[in-house]
N, C-alpha and C positions, 0 to 999 in steps of 0.2 A: 584481732587475734594475731599473735606473732607466730612465725614459722621458723623452724630451725633446720638448717641444712648443714650436715657434717660431710665434708668432702676432703679427700687427700689434697695436700697443697700442690701436688704435681698435676692435678686435674683442673686447677684454676688457670684456664687459658683465656686468651683474648676472645675466642669463640664462645666459651662458657659464659664469660661476663657479658658479651654482646647479647646472647640469647636470654640471659637472665634479665638484662635491662629491657628487652622487648616485652617480657612478661610482667614487668612491674610498672606502676604508675610513675609519673614524673616527680612526685614528691616523696617516694619511698626511700627510706634510708637503709643502707646495708652496713652491718657491723661485722668486722673481721677481728676475731680474738686469736691471739697467739699465746698458747699456754706456756707457763714457765716450766722448765725441765724440773722434774722431781729430783730432789737430792737423794742419793742412794744412802740408805741407812747403813751405819757401820756395823751394828749388831741388831739382831732381832731381839724382841723382849726376852725370850727364853735364854738366848746367848748372853745377854746383858746380866741377867740374874744368876747365871752359872758362874760368872767371874767375880761377882760381889761376895766377899767373905761374909759368913753368917756367924 
């Protein structure tokens, strides 16, 4: 079973990683994902349809 840890990037310290490593087995893999920044929408749907001529 997989476990998911969501933590603030500023909380990832050497001590945190050391303690995490002590809790895991030697063959455990850890994956770190860095999400892409969401592009800000220029218009909401309603704003978009307000400027489209009908």
